[in-house]
N, C-alpha and C positions, 0 to 999 in steps of 0.2 A: 425667136423664142425668148421670152423675158427671163433673165437669170434671177434666181432667188437670192434675197439679201442674207448675208451672213454676218456674224460678229456679235459682240455683247449687246448692242442696242436691239438687234433683231431678236436675240434670245430672250431679252427682258420683255420685249413687247409681245412675244408669242407665248412664253411660258411663265415667266416670273410674275408679271403684272396680273394675268388671269388667276394665277395661284394665290396671290395675296388677296385679290378680291373675293375669291371663293372662300378663303380662310375667314374673312370678315363675317360671312354668313354661316359657315359650318361650325365654328367654335361656339357661338351662342346656342345653336341647336344641340350640340353635344352636352353643353352645360345644363340645358333644360332637361334633356333625357336623364342625365345623371342625377339631377335634383329630384326628379320624379321617383327615383329608386331609393331615396332616403327613407328611413323608417318614419312612420307617422308621428307627428309631434316634434320631429327633429328640426332645429333652426337652419337657416341657410348656412352653407359652409363658409368658413372664415377665409379661405384661400382657394387655390387650385386643387380640385379633387377629381381624379379620373374615375375611380370606382368608389362609391360611398361605402363605409363599413356597415355591415348588416343589410346589404341591398335587398329590396323586396318590391313586389308588385302590388302591395296592399293598397297603395294610393289609387290605383286604377279600379280596384274592386269597390272602394269607398266612393269613388267618383260616380260609378253607375248606380250605387245605392242612393246617393243624394239627389241625383238629377236624371231626368229621362234623356240621356245622351243620344240614344238612337233616334228619338224624335227630333232633337236639335239637328242631328246629322242629316236626317232625311229632308228636313225643310231647307237646309243649306244646299244640299245636292240638287233639290228641285229648282231652287232659285238659279243656281249656276248652270244647270242643264238647259234651262229656258233662256236665261239672259245672255249667256255667252254666244250661242249661235245667232240670236237676234241682234246682238251688238255687231257681230261680223257682217251680217246681212245689211243692216241699216248704214253702218259706217262705210262699207264698201260702196253702197249705192250713192251716198252723199259724196264720198271722195271721187268716184267716177264722174258724178255730175259736175264737180268742180273742174275735173280734167277736161271736160267737153266745152267749158265756157271759153269765150274769147278772153284775150289777155287782160283787158281792163276789168271785165266782170270777174275773172279769176282772182285778180289781186284784191278786189273788194270782198269776195267771198272768204279768202284767207284772212284778210284783216278783220272781218266780222267774227270769224271763228276765234281769232286771237283775243278780240275784245270780250267775247263771251267767257273765255277762259279766265279773264281777269276778275269776273264777278265772283265774290266769295260765296261759297255754298251756303253759309249761314244766312245770307240775304234772301234765299229762296225757301227756307224752311217753312215760314208761316204761310206763304202763298201755296206751296205744294200741299201743306196739311189741309188748307181750306178746299183745294181742288179735290183731293182724295176723299175728304169728308162729304163733299157734294155727291160724289159717285158711290158713297157708302163702301169705301174700300179700307177704311181704318180697321185694323185688327186682322187683316189678311196679309199674305205675303206678296200680293200683287203690287203694292207700292215699291217693293224692293226690286221688282222686275221692270217697272215702268221706265226707269232711266235708259234701259236698252232700246226702247222705242225711238230714242233720240241719239242712238249710237254711244250711249253711256257718257262720253266726253268728247268735246270738240277736238281734243288732241288726237284721238283715235281716227277721226275723220281726216285730219291733216296728215296722219301717217299714211293713210290710203291715197290721199291726193298726191303726196310726194312720190309714193310708189308708182302710181299710174302715170305720173309725169314721164317715167322712163319709156313708156310705149310711144313709138313714133307716130306722127300724123299720117305717114304713108300707110301704116297698117290699118288705121281707122278708116281712111279714105277708101282703101281697097275693099274693106269689108262692106262699106256703104254701097260701093259700086256693084257688089255682088248681091245686093238686096238684103243684107243682114240688118235686123232691127237693133235698136240700142240695147235691148235686153239680151239679144244673142251675142252682141259684141262684148258686153260685160261678162257674160257667162262663159263664152267659148274662147275669147281672145284675151281679155283683160285679166280676169281672175287667175288663170293658170300661170301668168307671168309675175304675179306678186304673192307667191305662196309664202315667202319669208315674212312679208308684211302681215299676211293673214295670221300666221302663227304668232307673231309678236302681238298683234291686236287681241287675239284670243287669250294669250297669257295675261296681258294687262287687264282685260275685261274680267277674267276669272279672279285675278288678285283683288280687283275692286269689289266685285259682288260677294266673294267669299268672306272678305274682311269688313263688310259694310256694317259697322256698329251703329252709327248715328241714325240711319234710316230705320234700322230694326228697333232702336230705342224709341223713336218717335211714333212709329206706325203700328207696331205689333202689340197685340193684347192677348194674354193667356199663354201659358207655357206650351200648349199644344201647337202654337204658331211660332215659337221662338226659334231663332237660328243659333248657330254655335257661338258667334261673338256675344250675343246677349246672354246665352247660357253661361259662358265663361264669366261674364260680369256678375251674374247671379251667384255663381260659385264663390266669387270674391266677397260677396256680401254675407254668404252663409258661413264660410270658414276663412276669415281674412288673415289669420295667423298660421294656417296650416300650409306651410311652404311646399312639402311634397305633393299635396293634393292640388295646389294651384299649378305646379309644374306639370302634373299629369294632365290637367285640363288643357294647358297650353300645348302639350305634345299632341293630344287628340285633335286640337284645332289646327295645328300646323302640318300634320302628316299629309293631308290631301294637297296642300300647296307644294310641299316638297316633292310629292309624287308627280305633280304636273310639271314642275321644273325639270325633274330628271327625264321625263318623257320628252319634253320640248328640247332638252339638250341632245337627245338621241336623234331628233328630227333635224336639228340644225347641222350645218357642216362642221367638220372638226375644228376649223379655225373661224371664229365669228367675224374676224376682220376680213377674211376672204369672202364670207357671205355678204358682208356690207358692201365690199367693192363690187361684187357681182350684181347686187341689187341696184347700185348707182350707175352701172355701165349697161344696164339692159336697154 
């Protein structure tokens, strides 16, 4: 039985470091919420302000009066609900395909994925725009979902390839001898063993698609198709000096991401380092 490490180093690694990292994310969120509670017309605070004087929710009321926030929210939710599961499906298929390759072909596939990651996104904007224009997709939310058909990012494919690498060849060979197809092996043997990787890929995919501003700016036409990132930019153009209003919009935009993070935190093990060690020792 392996003894647990004790001492200042283990305490810092287990509690202090995660606490500091959490503080880096929590403090800006608190400041954003407090800023949204300032009276309309009030400038940004000059220093640390825990509760603004004259705290009010008027900024949220004005936000819904100026913009169709529910429409933006609905469109963003539709994109996320379609793109995230599609990303998990495609990325896991591609990652499992890499796992089944011979060593030489596997190295070439990983190298090709890394090379694709080096291509700047801006180099593809013009080509993608022409392709979507040919299919008459400009103005709809479909171009925002389309990246999920390629696994959203080669990095997510590599995450799955790394996770599937922990599955032994003996398991795969045994399943083959019992007559299992590749689809059955992926569904019944491979995927149940990489739940942590699936959760990580889903979170990263949600983060990408929820905050996808550039694609929304390039392809969406008409406010009825806007997503929240583009709606927040519209708010900045309408009231560029209304600090509480801008903070209220940022809060509405960030709340779903925070909720997804909290849900994912409950699904992960108590100690993420233990989760990582278990994932690598599978």
